[in-house]
N, C-alpha and C positions, 0 to 999 in steps of 0.2 A: 883537695880533701883536708879536714882539720886533722891535727896531731892528735888530739885527745880522744879517746874512746868513749865517745857519747852515746848514751843508747837512745837519745832523742834523734841524733842524726843517724843511727843505723836504723830506725823506725823509718825516719823519714826516705833515705834510700829506698828499704824496703819497699814501701808504698809506691815508689817512683818504680822500680822494677816490677812490681805487680800491673802497673798501668802499661808499662811499656810491654810486658809480657802478655797482656790482653791485646795489643796491636796485632799480635800476629795471629789472632782470630780474625781482625780486620784483613789482614794479607789475604788469608784462607778464602773470606766472604768475596773478597773484591776479584780475585781469580775465578772463585766459583761461579759468581755470577755474569765474568764476561768470557768464558769458555765456553764452548759448545756441550750442550747437555750431556752428551756421551762420554765427556774427559770430567765430568766434575768428581766423580770419586777420585780420581787419580789427584785432581787439584788439592783437595781436602788431605788426602794421607799423605802427600807429599810436602805440604807445610808441616805437617806435626813431626814427620821422620827428620826433617832438615833441621828442625828446631833441637830435638834429641841428640842427633849427632854434630850440632854446633857445639851443646852442651858439653860433650865429651873431648871435643877436638880442643875447646876454650879452657877448659878446666886442667887437663893434662898438659897442653903445650900454649895456646894463645896467650894467656895472661901473664903467664910466666915471662915469654917472649917481649912481650909489650911493656910488662911493668916490673920484672925481676922477681915476682914473689910466686914460689911454689906453694900448692897445697897438698903435696905427696909428702906429708909428714905425719905425726901423730894425732891421734883426736885430742890429745891434751894441749899439744903445741896451737892446734887450729881454735881450741877454746880460749886461749890466753889472748887471742886477737879480739874478744869481747864483742864479736858481730859486726863491727864495723869494715873490717876487710873483707869479711864475708859476704855481707850484702852489698859493699861496693862491686866486688866479684860478680853478684848475682845481676845488679842493673847493668853492668857494661857487657855482660855477656848477652841481654837482651838486645842492646845495639849490634854486638858482633853477628847475632841470627838474623838481624834484620837484611845482612848482605845475602845471603843464600833465599831468603823470601823475596828481595828484589828481584833476583836473577831467575827464580821460579816464574814470575810473570811474564817474562820475556819470551822463555823456551817453552812454553805450555803446550800439549797437544801433540809435540814429536819427540820430545828427549827421553830418552830411556833412562829408567830409574836409578837404577845400580850405578852407572858411570857419574850421574847427578849427586848421588850420596857421597861417592869418593871426591868429587870437586868441591863440594861442601866441607869435608874434612880438611882439604888440603887449603882452602881458601880462608877457613876461620881459624884454622891452627897455625897458619904461616902466613900467608899474603897480608889479609887484613890487620892484625896484629904487629906486623911489620910498620905499616904506614900509621896505624894508631899510636903505637910507641913514639913515632917520630915527631907527631904533632902533640900529643896529651902528655908524653911522658919526657920529652926531650932528648930522646934517644939518638946516638949517632952523631950528636953536636949539630944537628941541624937547625933547631930553633936558634941556637946561639948565633949561628953563621947569617941566619936570615935577619937577626935583630941587629949585628952589627952591620949588615949591608944596607938595611932599610929604617933602622931606629925603632921597629916593632917586631915582635912574633908573629907567626902565622896564627890567626885569630880563628877560632872555629868552637863557639861555645858549646853547639848540640850536635855537630856531625853534618852541616851541608854538605862539606867536602869528605870528610872522615869516614861517614857512613854511607850519604846518599849518593854523591858524586861518585865514590868508590864503587859501591855496589852496581850502579846504572853503567859507569863504563867497563867494569868488568863483562856487565851482560852483553855488551856490543859484540864483542868477538864471538862470544857462545851463539849468538842469535845468528852472525854470518854463517860460523863453521855448520851450523844446524841446516841452514837453507829453510826456505817457506813451506809451510804446511801445504800437503798434497790439494792441488786445486785452487790455489789462493791465488795465484797469477797466473793469466791463459798466455799460451805462445802468441795470440794475436796483441797482447798489451791489456787485455781487460781485466780488470781488478774485480775478482769475486769477494764480495763484504761476508764478513762471519760476524754479524750483529751479536751484541750481549745476549745470551740466553736466558738471564734473569735479573732484570732491572731492581727489583727489591734487593736480593742479594748482593748486586753490586753496589748500592745506594747503603745497606746496612754495614758492608765493609768497609766504604768511605767513613761512616759516621763512627764506627769502631777505632779506626785509625785517629780521625779526628779527634776525640775526646783522650785517646789514649797519647796523644802528640803532646798534651799538657804536661804529661807525667815526663815523656821524651826530653822537653824542651826546659820545663821550670825546674826538676829535680837535677839536673845536670848542674845546679849549683854545688850538690855535693853535702851541703849542711844546712840547717834551720837559719845559722846565722847569716848566711849567704844568700839566703832566699830573695828573689826580685820579683816586685810585682811587674816591673817593667817587661820582663821576659814574658808573663803570661799576658798582658795587653798587646805587646807586639806579635805575639803568636796569634793572638784572636785577630788583630789587624790583617795579618799576612794572609789569613784564612779566608776572611771577608773579602780581600783585594783579589785573591785567585778565584774564589767561587764567582763574582761578578763580572770579571774579564773572561773568563772561559765561558760563562753564560752568554756573555754579549758577541764574542766572537764564534763561539760552537754553534749559535743560532739555536739554541734550547736543547741541544743533542745531550741527553740525560748522561753518555759516557763523557762528554767533555765536563758538563756541569758538576759531575761528582769526582772528578778528578783535580778540578780546577781547586777546593780547597788544599787538597793535597800537595798539589804545585807549590802552592804560597808558603805551606808549612815547610814542604822540604827548602824552599829559599831562605827562609828566615832564620833557619836553625842556627847558622854562623855568627850573625849579629845581632840577635835576639836581645841580648845584654847591652848592647852599646848604641842601638839605633831608637830614634824617636818613631811613636806610634804612626805618623804621617809617611814617614820613610818606610816603615814597614808594610804600610797600606800600598806604596807604591810598589816595593819589592815583589810583594804577592800578586799585585795587578800584572806586572811584567812576567811573573813566572808563570801566570794563566794563560797568557798571549802566547809566551814562548812553546808551552806545552801543547797548546792546540795547533799551532802553525807547524812545529816540529814533527808532531805525531802524523798531521795529514802529509805531510811532505814525504816523511819516511815510509809510510803505508801505501800511498799513492803515486808517487814521482819515484822515488829510489826504491820502491819494492823491497823494503826492509820487514820482515814479517815479525816484527816486536809486539805480540799480541796485546798484551798491557800498556805497551808505550813505556816501559820502564827506562830505556835511555832518554827519552824526552823528558819524561817527569822527574827521574832521580838524577841522571847523569846531567844531562842539560841545566836542570833547574838548580840542582846541587851545586853545580860549578859556577853557575850565574850567582847564586847566593853567597857562594864565598867570596866573588869579586865583590859584589854589590856591598857586602860588610865594610870593605875598604872606602866605598865611597858614601854610603847613607849613615855609616858609624862617624863619619868626620863632624868636628864641632859645628863647620859652616852649615851644614844642613840638619842641625838638630840634635847630631850625636853627640855622645860621652867622648868621643876622641880616642886615642890610645892605639888605634888601627892604621895601618897603611897599606895603600893599593897597592903597590909594589910588593909589600909581602904578602898579600892575599892572592896576587897575580902568582907569584913564586909558589906558593903552598898548592894553590889549584891546580896549576901546571904539574906540579909533583906528584899529586893524588891521581890525576888522570893518567900521566905515564906510568905509574906503579898499577895502576888498575888496567889499564891496556896490557900492558906485559903480562901480568898474573893471567888474566882471563885468556890471553893468547896461548900462552904455554899450556896452561892446566888443561884447557879444552882441546887445543891442537895434540895432545901426548894422547888424552884419553879417545880422541877420534880414531887416532892412529893405533891404539892398543885395543879399544874395547868396542870402538863403535859409539856415536852420540843417539841416532836416530832409530825411535821405532818404526816396526813396519806400518804402513799406513791405516792398517785395519786395526791396528791395536789399541786399546784405551789404557790399559795398565799391564803392565808388565809383570806375568805370572798370574793375573787375575783369572776369574771364569768371567769370560766375556758374556757370556749369555745372560748373566746375571746384571752386569752394568751397561751393557749396550742400550742406548736409547737415541733415537734418531735426532739428527741435529735441526737447529731451527733454520727456517727459510732464509734464504739471502735477501741482503737490502742493498741500498745506496749509500748507506754511511759507510765511512773508512774502517769503522769497527766491525 
């Protein structure tokens, strides 16, 4: 971030924050279109409440933990920040709030509402900013140690590791501790498919996320001076690569096709500022393949009921993107250089480890103290079920 308090830079970050804020509508509609119709109201309310709780947790604790700046001062002192620090907070908040939005898709249709709100507060207030500060603010000397060890710092331009891999790997223990939805897997080994309830809503959610992603990636420059057209083109090429490979491997399944561009965009975040567009195309294509294969494997073979496939999409593709940055960012493959494969392996491994520990501890404690799972017949805790109950869609053969 620049040291001067430029009003143009503040506006630049504000526009980026608004674009990423709009992505939360994408998360909502992606989940809304994927879950069964009887759970659509729950999905809509949960995403909005998660964002509200994330805002409070990040404002009161998280941003201070990550960057050492508190906003618990007078309005006069805040006003002296001239907008730049405050819009920076807004921008980074939208990143932080993506973590519970990611988790929401994995635990959909059977997680109790209030324990998840508590999990959101703890994850966004403490766990996520702990790792965010390590990578993006050099906290605890980890970046200095990695640089001394490998010659390069952990490079994560827009959050393949910090946001997406972290959110996906936190979601994995949450999904495992919750267990599968009632009736999803039979005792005879049969898998009962729960296909998307509304393909247009699913597609709308994917499109909103895709458009907002250009704010996510491009505005990570932090200032107009550092704005990079290369980031925009690399994001575009990764989106295209993910779309085409998911379409081809997923055999036209719309659930795969519309998650393909998201897989590519997740993977390109880390190295979007250093890779060649053809390298980004390759990374996006690999991410599309990884998502389709891993989603099918987890759902049908391992019987892990990750409803939206957030562990394959964000956890695996985010980790792959963090590592791919250290490969496709090299000058030998047309990149700008300045990155190290070893540093990316260390950073990705550290992010996965912290996320797994965070998810396991937070959700294990909540399960023991409050319980995580709804009654199988409940769509929304505390709601009038006579209003919100709608029959689910017929079962099909797709892993969705």
